[in-house]
MIVEXDREN-829019 format. One line per 3 residues: number of its first residue (from 0); their letters; for each residue x, y, z of N, C-alpha, C. Coordinates in Angstrom, 1 decimal, decimal comma, padded with zeros to 4 digits. Example, Ala and Ser with C-alpha at 12.3 -4.5 7.8 and 13.67 -1.06 7.14 Angstrom:
<atoms>
0) AS) 013,2/-005,7/007,8/012,3/-004,5/007,8/013,2/-003,3/007,8 ~ 012,8/-002,2/007,1/013,7/-001,1/007,1/012,9/000,0/007,9
</atoms>
This chain:
<atoms>
0) XXX) -044,7/027,8/-020,2/-043,5/028,5/-021,3/-043,2/027,0/-022,6 ~ -043,1/026,8/-023,4/-042,8/025,5/-023,9/-041,1/025,3/-024,7 ~ -041,0/024,6/-024,4/-039,4/024,4/-024,6/-038,6/025,1/-026,4
3) XXX) -037,7/026,2/-026,2/-037,1/026,1/-027,2/-036,2/025,4/-027,9 ~ -036,4/024,3/-028,5/-035,3/023,4/-029,7/-034,5/024,0/-030,2 ~ -034,9/025,2/-030,6/-033,4/025,6/-031,1/-032,3/026,3/-031,0
6) XXX) -032,0/025,8/-029,7/-031,1/026,1/-028,7/-029,8/025,3/-029,1 ~ -030,9/023,9/-029,3/-030,4/022,9/-029,7/-029,2/022,5/-031,2 ~ -029,4/023,4/-032,1/-028,9/023,7/-033,2/-027,7/023,7/-033,5
9) XXX) -027,0/023,0/-034,5/-025,5/022,6/-034,2/-024,9/024,2/-034,3 ~ -025,0/025,3/-035,1/-025,1/026,1/-035,1/-025,6/027,1/-034,7 ~ -024,8/028,1/-034,2/-024,6/029,3/-033,3/-026,5/030,0/-034,2
12) XXX) -027,5/030,1/-033,5/-026,9/031,0/-032,2/-027,4/029,5/-030,3 ~ -027,9/028,7/-031,7/-027,8/027,0/-031,4/-026,9/026,6/-030,1 ~ -026,5/026,1/-029,4/-025,4/025,5/-028,5/-025,4/024,0/-028,7
15) XXX) -025,9/023,5/-029,4/-025,9/021,8/-030,0/-024,0/020,9/-030,3 ~ -024,1/021,8/-031,1/-022,6/022,3/-031,7/-021,5/021,9/-030,9 ~ -021,5/022,4/-029,7/-020,4/023,3/-028,3/-021,4/021,8/-027,9
18) XXX) -022,4/021,7/-027,7/-021,9/020,0/-026,8/-021,3/019,2/-027,2 ~ -021,7/018,6/-028,7/-021,0/017,8/-029,5/-019,4/017,7/-029,3 ~ -019,4/019,2/-029,5/-017,7/019,0/-029,2/-017,2/018,9/-027,9
21) XXX) -018,1/019,1/-027,2/-017,6/018,2/-025,7/-017,5/016,7/-025,6 ~ -018,9/016,6/-025,6/-018,5/015,1/-026,6/-017,4/014,3/-026,8 ~ -017,1/015,0/-028,1/-015,4/014,1/-028,9/-014,2/014,9/-027,6
24) XXX) -014,7/015,6/-027,2/-013,6/015,9/-026,6/-013,6/015,3/-024,7 ~ -014,8/014,7/-024,8/-014,9/013,8/-023,7/-014,2/012,1/-023,6 ~ -014,2/011,7/-024,8/-014,5/011,0/-025,3/-013,1/010,1/-025,7
27) XXX) -012,1/011,7/-026,7/-010,4/011,3/-026,4/-009,7/011,4/-025,0 ~ -010,6/011,9/-023,9/-010,2/011,6/-022,7/-010,2/010,2/-022,5 ~ -011,6/009,7/-022,6/-011,8/008,5/-021,6/-010,9/006,9/-022,6
30) XXX) -011,0/007,9/-023,4/-010,3/006,2/-024,5/-009,0/006,7/-024,5 ~ -008,3/007,7/-024,4/-006,8/008,1/-023,5/-006,6/007,8/-022,4 ~ -007,7/008,1/-021,5/-007,4/007,3/-019,8/-007,4/006,2/-019,6
33) XXX) -008,5/004,5/-020,4/-008,4/004,0/-020,6/-007,6/003,0/-021,0 ~ -006,6/003,6/-022,0/-005,3/002,8/-022,5/-004,2/003,0/-021,3 ~ -004,5/004,3/-021,6/-003,3/004,6/-020,7/-003,2/003,7/-018,8
36) XXX) -004,6/003,5/-018,3/-005,0/002,5/-017,4/-005,1/001,7/-017,2 ~ -005,0/000,9/-018,8/-005,1/-001,1/-019,3/-003,6/-001,2/-018,9 ~ -002,5/-000,7/-020,0/-001,0/-000,3/-019,7/-001,1/-000,7/-018,4
39) XXX) -001,0/000,5/-017,6/-001,0/000,7/-015,9/-001,2/-000,8/-015,2 ~ -002,0/-000,9/-015,4/-003,0/-002,3/-015,3/-002,2/-003,6/-015,2 ~ -002,1/-003,7/-016,8/-001,5/-004,9/-017,0/000,3/-004,7/-016,3
42) XXX) 000,6/-004,2/-016,6/002,7/-004,1/-014,7/002,1/-004,2/-013,9 ~ 000,8/-003,3/-013,1/000,4/-003,7/-012,1/000,3/-004,9/-011,7 ~ -000,6/-005,9/-012,5/-001,3/-007,1/-012,4/000,0/-007,8/-012,3
45) XXX) 000,9/-008,4/-013,5/002,0/-009,1/-013,3/002,7/-008,7/-011,9 ~ 003,3/-007,4/-011,8/003,9/-007,2/-011,2/003,5/-007,2/-009,2 ~ 002,0/-007,2/-009,1/001,5/-008,1/-007,5/001,3/-009,3/-008,0
48) XXX) 001,6/-010,5/-008,7/001,7/-011,0/-009,3/003,2/-011,4/-008,4 ~ 003,7/-011,5/-009,9/005,3/-012,4/-010,0/006,2/-010,9/-009,3 ~ 006,3/-010,3/-008,9/007,4/-008,7/-008,8/007,7/-009,9/-007,1
51) XXX) 008,8/-008,4/-007,1/009,8/-008,7/-005,5/008,6/-007,8/-004,9 ~ 009,0/-008,0/-003,7/008,7/-008,0/-002,5/008,2/-005,7/-002,5 ~ 009,7/-005,1/-002,7/009,0/-003,8/-002,9/008,5/-003,3/-004,0
54) XXX) 008,4/-003,8/-004,7/007,6/-003,8/-005,9/006,1/-003,8/-005,8 ~ 005,6/-005,8/-004,9/004,1/-005,5/-004,8/003,9/-004,0/-003,7 ~ 005,2/-003,9/-002,4/004,1/-002,8/-001,6/004,2/-002,1/-002,2
57) XXX) 004,5/-001,2/-003,1/004,6/-000,2/-003,9/003,0/-000,4/-004,6 ~ 003,0/-001,5/-005,1/001,7/-001,9/-006,3/000,8/-001,6/-005,4 ~ 000,7/-002,1/-004,4/-000,4/-002,4/-003,5/-000,7/-000,4/-001,9
60) XXX) 000,6/000,1/-002,5/000,1/001,2/-001,8/-000,4/002,1/-002,8 ~ -000,1/001,7/-003,6/-000,4/002,9/-005,4/-002,3/002,2/-005,6 ~ -002,5/000,7/-005,6/-004,3/000,9/-005,6/-004,7/001,3/-004,8
63) XXX) -004,2/000,9/-002,8/-005,1/001,0/-001,8/-005,6/003,2/-001,9 ~ -004,0/003,6/-001,8/-004,2/004,7/-001,8/-005,4/005,8/-002,9 ~ -005,2/005,0/-004,7/-006,5/005,7/-005,6/-008,0/005,0/-005,3
66) XXX) -008,1/003,7/-004,2/-009,4/003,2/-004,6/-009,8/004,0/-003,4 ~ -008,8/004,6/-002,2/-009,4/004,7/-001,1/-010,0/006,1/-001,2 ~ -009,6/006,8/-001,9/-009,5/008,7/-001,8/-010,4/009,1/-003,4
69) XXX) -011,0/009,6/-002,7/-012,6/009,6/-003,4/-011,6/010,4/-005,3 ~ -012,9/009,9/-006,0/-012,1/010,5/-007,4/-011,7/012,2/-007,9 ~ -013,4/012,6/-007,4/-013,3/013,9/-006,7/-011,4/014,6/-006,8
72) XXX) -011,4/014,6/-005,5/-009,9/014,8/-004,8/-009,5/014,5/-005,9 ~ -009,2/013,6/-006,1/-008,2/012,9/-007,0/-007,6/013,5/-007,3 ~ -008,7/013,5/-008,0/-008,4/014,6/-010,5/-007,8/016,0/-009,5
75) XXX) -008,7/016,5/-008,4/-008,3/017,9/-008,4/-006,3/018,4/-007,5 ~ -006,0/016,9/-006,9/-004,8/016,7/-006,5/-004,0/016,6/-008,1 ~ -004,1/015,4/-008,1/-003,5/015,5/-009,8/-003,5/016,1/-010,4
78) XXX) -003,6/016,3/-010,6/-004,4/017,7/-011,7/-003,6/018,9/-011,9 ~ -003,7/018,9/-010,5/-002,7/020,9/-009,9/-001,4/019,8/-009,4 ~ -001,6/019,5/-009,2/000,2/018,8/-007,9/000,5/018,7/-009,3
81) XXX) 000,6/017,6/-009,9/001,2/016,8/-011,4/001,1/018,1/-012,3 ~ 000,6/019,1/-012,0/000,7/019,9/-013,4/001,9/020,9/-012,2 ~ 002,0/021,0/-011,6/002,9/022,1/-010,7/004,7/021,2/-010,3
84) XXX) 003,9/020,1/-009,9/005,6/019,4/-010,0/006,1/019,1/-011,2 ~ 005,6/018,5/-012,7/006,4/019,1/-014,1/006,8/020,4/-014,1 ~ 006,1/021,8/-013,5/007,2/022,8/-013,5/008,1/022,8/-013,3
87) XXX) 007,8/022,8/-011,7/008,8/022,7/-010,8/010,3/021,9/-011,0 ~ 010,5/020,5/-011,4/011,8/019,8/-012,8/011,5/020,9/-013,3 ~ 010,9/021,3/-014,4/012,1/022,2/-015,5/012,0/023,1/-015,2
90) XXX) 011,9/023,5/-013,9/012,8/025,3/-013,9/013,8/024,7/-012,6 ~ 014,1/023,6/-012,6/015,5/023,1/-011,3/015,7/022,8/-012,6 ~ 016,0/022,0/-014,1/016,7/021,6/-014,7/016,9/022,6/-015,8
93) XXX) 016,7/023,9/-015,2/016,6/025,5/-016,5/016,2/025,8/-017,4 ~ 014,7/025,1/-016,9/013,5/025,3/-018,5/012,4/025,8/-018,0 ~ 012,2/026,7/-018,8/011,2/027,5/-018,4/010,0/026,3/-017,9
96) XXX) 009,0/027,7/-017,7/007,5/026,3/-017,3/006,5/026,0/-018,2 ~ 006,3/024,8/-018,0/005,7/024,1/-019,2/004,4/024,5/-019,2 ~ 003,6/024,6/-020,4/002,3/024,7/-020,6/001,9/023,5/-021,0
99) XXX) 001,4/022,2/-020,0/000,7/021,2/-020,3/-000,4/021,4/-020,4 ~ -001,2/021,1/-021,8/-002,2/020,6/-022,3/-003,2/020,4/-021,7 ~ -003,8/020,4/-021,6/-005,5/020,4/-020,8/-005,6/018,9/-021,4
102) XXX) -006,1/018,7/-022,4/-006,6/017,3/-023,3/-005,2/016,3/-022,8 ~ -003,8/016,6/-022,5/-002,6/015,4/-022,3/-003,3/015,2/-020,5 ~ -003,0/016,2/-020,1/-003,6/016,3/-018,5/-004,3/015,9/-018,4
105) XXX) -005,6/015,2/-018,9/-006,5/015,5/-018,4/-006,6/013,7/-018,3 ~ -006,0/013,6/-019,9/-005,7/011,4/-020,3/-004,8/011,2/-018,6 ~ -004,3/011,9/-019,0/-003,3/011,5/-017,2/-004,0/011,4/-015,4
108) XXX) -004,8/012,3/-015,9/-005,3/012,0/-014,5/-006,4/011,1/-014,4 ~ -007,2/010,8/-015,7/-008,0/009,9/-015,5/-007,2/008,5/-016,2 ~ -006,3/008,6/-016,0/-005,4/007,3/-016,4/-004,5/006,4/-014,9
111) XXX) -004,3/007,5/-014,2/-003,6/007,2/-013,2/-004,8/006,1/-012,1 ~ -006,1/006,6/-012,6/-007,6/006,5/-011,4/-007,5/005,0/-011,7 ~ -007,6/005,3/-013,4/-007,8/003,7/-013,8/-006,9/002,8/-013,8
114) XXX) -005,4/002,5/-013,4/-004,8/001,5/-014,0/-004,8/001,7/-012,9 ~ -005,5/002,2/-011,6/-005,2/001,2/-010,0/-006,9/-000,1/-010,2 ~ -007,8/000,9/-010,4/-009,2/-000,4/-010,3/-008,1/-001,3/-011,7
117) XXX) -008,2/-001,2/-012,9/-007,4/-002,0/-014,0/-006,4/-003,2/-013,2 ~ -005,7/-003,0/-012,5/-004,8/-003,3/-011,9/-005,4/-004,8/-011,0 ~ -006,1/-004,4/-010,0/-007,1/-005,3/-009,0/-007,8/-006,2/-010,9
120) XXX) -008,3/-006,3/-011,0/-009,3/-006,3/-012,3/-008,6/-007,9/-012,9 ~ -007,5/-006,7/-014,0/-006,6/-007,9/-014,3/-006,1/-008,8/-013,6 ~ -005,9/-008,8/-012,5/-004,9/-009,6/-011,5/-005,8/-010,8/-010,8
123) XXX) -007,5/-010,4/-010,8/-008,4/-011,6/-010,6/-008,3/-012,6/-011,5 ~ -008,1/-011,8/-012,8/-009,2/-012,2/-013,6/-007,4/-013,5/-014,2 ~ -006,1/-013,7/-014,2/-005,2/-013,7/-013,6/-004,9/-014,9/-013,4
126) XXX) -005,5/-015,0/-011,9/-005,4/-016,0/-010,9/-006,8/-017,0/-011,1 ~ -007,2/-016,2/-012,3/-009,3/-017,1/-012,3/-008,4/-018,7/-013,8 ~ -007,3/-018,1/-014,0/-006,6/-019,5/-015,0/-006,4/-020,3/-014,2
129) XXX) -006,9/-021,1/-015,0/-006,7/-022,7/-014,1/-005,3/-023,5/-014,7 ~ -004,7/-023,2/-012,9/-003,4/-023,9/-013,0/-002,4/-024,6/-013,8 ~ -003,0/-025,5/-013,9/-003,0/-027,0/-014,5/-002,5/-026,0/-016,1
132) XXX) -002,8/-025,2/-017,1/-003,1/-024,9/-018,0/-001,8/-024,5/-018,5 ~ -001,5/-023,6/-017,0/-000,1/-022,7/-017,2/001,1/-023,9/-017,0 ~ 000,8/-024,6/-016,4/001,4/-026,3/-015,7/001,5/-027,0/-016,9
135) XXX) 001,0/-027,2/-017,9/000,9/-028,4/-018,9/001,8/-027,3/-020,0 ~ 001,8/-025,8/-019,9/001,9/-025,4/-021,1/004,1/-025,2/-020,8 ~ 004,3/-025,1/-019,1/006,0/-025,4/-018,7/006,1/-026,2/-018,9
138) XXX) 005,7/-027,7/-018,8/005,8/-028,8/-018,9/006,6/-028,9/-020,3 ~ 006,3/-028,0/-021,0/005,7/-028,2/-023,4/007,1/-027,4/-023,5 ~ 007,7/-026,7/-022,5/009,1/-026,2/-022,4/008,6/-024,2/-023,0
141) XXX) 007,2/-023,9/-023,1/007,1/-023,0/-023,4/007,9/-022,1/-022,3 ~ 008,2/-021,2/-023,8/008,7/-019,8/-023,3/007,4/-018,3/-022,2 ~ 008,2/-018,5/-021,4/007,5/-017,0/-021,0/006,5/-016,3/-020,9
144) XXX) 007,5/-015,4/-022,4/006,5/-014,0/-023,2/005,1/-015,2/-024,1 ~ 006,0/-016,2/-024,9/005,0/-017,2/-025,4/004,2/-017,9/-025,1 ~ 004,2/-018,4/-023,5/002,9/-019,2/-022,1/001,9/-017,7/-022,0
147) XXX) 002,8/-016,3/-022,0/001,6/-015,3/-021,5/001,2/-015,3/-023,4 ~ 001,9/-015,1/-024,4/000,6/-014,9/-025,4/-000,1/-016,6/-025,8 ~ 000,0/-017,0/-025,1/-000,2/-017,6/-025,3/-001,4/-018,8/-025,2
150) XXX) -001,4/-018,3/-023,8/-002,7/-019,4/-022,8/-002,7/-018,3/-021,8 ~ -001,8/-017,2/-020,7/-001,8/-017,2/-019,9/-003,0/-015,6/-020,6 ~ -002,2/-015,0/-021,4/-003,7/-013,8/-021,9/-005,4/-014,0/-022,2
153) XXX) -005,1/-014,9/-023,3/-006,4/-016,0/-024,1/-008,3/-016,4/-022,9 ~ -006,8/-017,2/-021,8/-007,7/-017,6/-021,2/-008,3/-016,7/-020,0 ~ -007,4/-015,3/-019,3/-007,9/-014,7/-018,5/-008,8/-013,6/-019,0
156) XXX) -008,6/-013,7/-020,5/-009,5/-012,6/-021,1/-011,6/-012,8/-020,9 ~ -012,0/-013,7/-021,4/-013,1/-013,6/-020,1/-013,2/-013,6/-019,4 ~ -012,3/-013,4/-018,3/-012,1/-013,3/-017,2/-012,7/-011,7/-016,6
159) XXX) -011,7/-011,1/-017,2/-011,7/-009,6/-017,3/-012,4/-009,0/-018,1 ~ -012,9/-008,9/-019,2/-013,8/-008,5/-020,5/-015,2/-007,4/-019,2 ~ -015,6/-008,5/-018,3/-017,1/-007,9/-017,4/-016,5/-007,3/-016,2
162) XXX) -015,4/-006,9/-016,2/-014,3/-005,8/-014,9/-013,8/-004,5/-016,1 ~ -013,7/-005,4/-016,8/-012,5/-003,6/-017,7/-013,6/-003,3/-018,4 ~ -015,0/-003,6/-018,6/-016,8/-003,5/-019,3/-016,6/-002,2/-018,6
165) XXX) -017,0/-002,5/-017,4/-017,5/-001,8/-016,7/-016,4/-000,2/-015,8 ~ -014,8/-000,3/-015,9/-014,2/000,2/-015,8/-014,4/001,9/-017,1 ~ -014,7/001,5/-018,3/-014,6/001,5/-019,5/-015,9/002,7/-019,5
168) XXX) -016,4/002,2/-019,0/-017,9/002,6/-018,8/-017,9/004,0/-017,7 ~ -017,1/003,4/-016,6/-016,4/004,3/-015,3/-015,8/005,6/-015,8 ~ -014,7/005,6/-017,1/-014,2/006,0/-017,5/-014,9/007,6/-018,3
171) XXX) -015,6/007,0/-018,8/-016,7/008,2/-019,7/-017,5/008,9/-018,4 ~ -017,8/008,3/-017,6/-018,5/009,6/-016,9/-017,3/010,0/-016,0 ~ -016,2/009,7/-016,1/-014,9/009,9/-014,9/-014,8/011,9/-014,9
174) XXX) -014,5/011,5/-017,0/-014,4/012,8/-017,6/-015,0/013,7/-017,2 ~ -017,0/013,6/-017,0/-017,4/015,0/-016,2/-016,6/015,6/-014,8 ~ -015,9/015,2/-014,4/-015,2/015,5/-013,4/-014,2/016,7/-013,6
177) XXX) -013,3/016,2/-014,5/-012,9/017,8/-014,7/-013,5/018,8/-015,1 ~ -014,6/018,9/-015,1/-015,3/020,4/-015,1/-014,6/021,2/-014,4 ~ -014,1/020,4/-012,5/-014,3/021,2/-011,3/-012,5/021,9/-012,2
180) XXX) -012,0/021,4/-012,4/-010,5/022,4/-012,8/-010,7/023,1/-014,5 ~ -012,4/022,9/-014,3/-012,1/024,4/-015,8/-011,7/023,7/-017,2 ~ -011,6/022,1/-016,8/-011,4/021,3/-018,2/-012,8/021,8/-019,1
183) XXX) -013,7/022,1/-020,1/-014,1/021,9/-021,6/-014,3/020,5/-021,6 ~ -014,7/019,4/-021,0/-016,1/019,1/-021,9/-017,2/018,4/-021,7 ~ -017,6/017,7/-021,7/-019,1/018,1/-021,9/-020,1/018,4/-020,9
186) XXX) -019,6/017,9/-019,9/-019,9/019,1/-018,7/-020,0/020,2/-019,1 ~ -018,7/020,7/-018,3/-018,1/022,0/-018,6/-019,3/023,2/-019,5 ~ -019,6/022,4/-020,8/-020,1/022,7/-022,1/-021,4/023,2/-021,9
189) XXX) -022,2/021,9/-021,5/-023,5/022,1/-020,6/-023,2/022,9/-020,1 ~ -022,6/023,6/-018,5/-022,3/024,0/-018,2/-022,5/026,1/-018,7 ~ -022,4/025,7/-019,7/-022,2/026,6/-020,2/-023,1/027,3/-020,7
192) XXX) -023,6/026,2/-022,4/-024,9/026,2/-022,1/-026,0/026,9/-021,6 ~ -026,0/025,8/-021,0/-026,8/026,7/-020,2/-026,4/027,7/-019,0 ~ -024,8/028,3/-019,2/-025,3/029,4/-018,3/-026,1/030,6/-019,1
195) XXX) -025,5/030,1/-020,7/-025,9/031,1/-021,6/-026,7/031,9/-021,3 ~ -027,9/030,8/-022,1/-029,2/030,5/-022,5/-030,3/030,8/-020,9 ~ -029,7/030,4/-020,1/-031,2/030,0/-018,1/-031,4/028,5/-018,5
198) XXX) -031,3/027,8/-020,0/-032,2/027,1/-019,8/-031,3/025,3/-019,8 ~ -031,2/025,5/-018,7/-030,5/024,1/-017,5/-030,6/023,6/-018,4 ~ -032,5/023,2/-018,1/-033,1/021,9/-018,4/-032,9/021,2/-019,1
201) XXX) -033,4/021,7/-020,1/-032,6/021,2/-021,7/-031,6/020,6/-022,2 ~ -030,5/021,9/-021,6/-029,1/021,1/-021,8/-028,7/019,5/-021,2 ~ -028,8/019,7/-019,7/-028,9/018,6/-018,9/-029,6/018,1/-019,5
204) XXX) -030,4/017,7/-019,9/-031,5/016,8/-020,8/-030,4/016,0/-021,8 ~ -030,2/017,2/-022,5/-029,3/017,2/-023,8/-028,4/016,3/-023,3 ~ -027,7/016,6/-022,3/-026,3/016,0/-021,8/-026,5/014,7/-021,5
207) XXX) -027,7/014,4/-020,5/-027,8/013,0/-020,7/-028,0/011,8/-021,5 ~ -029,0/012,5/-022,2/-029,2/011,7/-023,7/-028,1/010,9/-024,0 ~ -027,0/012,1/-024,6/-025,8/011,4/-025,0/-025,2/010,7/-024,1
210) XXX) -024,7/010,9/-022,7/-024,1/009,9/-022,1/-024,5/008,9/-022,3 ~ -026,4/008,7/-021,8/-026,6/007,2/-022,7/-026,4/006,7/-023,4 ~ -026,5/007,1/-024,5/-026,1/006,8/-026,7/-025,0/006,3/-026,1
213) XXX) -024,0/006,9/-025,6/-022,3/006,6/-025,1/-022,5/004,7/-024,9 ~ -023,3/004,9/-023,6/-023,7/003,7/-023,0/-024,0/002,8/-023,8 ~ -025,2/002,9/-024,3/-025,8/002,2/-025,2/-025,5/001,6/-026,2
216) XXX) -024,3/002,2/-027,1/-023,3/001,8/-028,1/-022,2/000,9/-027,3 ~ -021,9/001,7/-026,8/-020,6/000,9/-025,5/-020,6/-001,1/-024,8 ~ -021,8/-000,7/-024,4/-022,1/-001,8/-024,6/-022,9/-003,1/-025,5
219) XXX) -023,6/-001,8/-026,3/-023,0/-003,7/-027,7/-021,8/-004,1/-028,6 ~ -021,1/-003,2/-028,1/-019,8/-003,4/-028,4/-019,0/-004,2/-027,6 ~ -019,1/-004,5/-026,4/-018,8/-004,4/-025,5/-019,1/-006,5/-025,5
222) XXX) -020,9/-006,9/-025,7/-021,2/-008,2/-025,7/-020,6/-008,5/-026,8 ~ -020,0/-007,8/-028,1/-019,9/-008,5/-029,5/-018,5/-009,0/-028,7 ~ -017,5/-008,5/-028,0/-016,4/-008,9/-027,8/-016,5/-009,5/-026,8
225) XXX) -017,5/-009,9/-026,0/-017,1/-011,2/-024,7/-017,9/-012,5/-025,5 ~ -018,6/-012,1/-026,3/-018,7/-013,3/-027,0/-018,0/-013,4/-028,0 ~ -016,6/-012,3/-028,6/-016,0/-013,7/-029,4/-014,7/-014,6/-028,2
228) XXX) -014,8/-013,5/-027,5/-013,6/-014,5/-026,3/-014,2/-015,8/-025,6 ~ -015,1/-015,4/-025,7/-016,3/-016,4/-024,7/-016,3/-017,3/-025,6 ~ -016,0/-017,5/-026,7/-016,0/-018,7/-028,1/-015,3/-019,8/-027,3
231) XXX) -016,2/-021,6/-027,8/-016,1/-022,2/-027,4/-015,7/-022,7/-025,8 ~ -016,0/-021,3/-024,8/-016,1/-022,2/-022,9/-017,7/-022,4/-022,9 ~ -017,6/-023,0/-021,8/-019,1/-024,0/-021,6/-020,1/-022,0/-020,8
234) XX) -021,4/-021,9/-021,2/-022,1/-021,3/-020,7/-022,7/-021,5/-019,1 ~ -022,6/-020,7/-018,5/-022,9/-021,2/-016,7/-024,6/-020,7/-016,7
</atoms>
């Protein structure tokens, strides 16, 4: 029996439009979660390197726990436990239960997971900056904020990009795990299409190609960014 390509049509009875909407949702979650994780990572990296003992210990517990527990377990735990905690807090303050938007919840879950890995990637990149450059800037009386913008961040970026690029690709794939909590992204949309038509092979192959296209486009963008960040540096 041949493949019914009409099932991939963008309009009903085809499911192509549903898959593309799922892909857009996946990219929105991945982008939002990645940005949130990067923000957490910047704060976490500087907290681990320059914070007090309590701050360092708390961040060490956070990064260790997140990296030790399987991501599927974390997503289920944070998704349901986080929603329940917000509603309990709202009720304790005399407010009605909050209906948390699924997109926001998905971004938050991915961001928390990404934040732990971003913290370690950025911490390693900061430590890779030659200490003599920082000492020279301090000797010239450069303020901490200016030193961060003009010396630390530009010097650490080439070391951080490979790790951060991997985290972006991981974020695009981690969105598929949200299907277990009933969130309609690309993987859930694929399951729905396969369940309705019983043509699972066609739709999961189509989903795999979409994920591959995202990776290929991302790799091209990453190469451009890395090339710009490494301008003037000796190639090894």
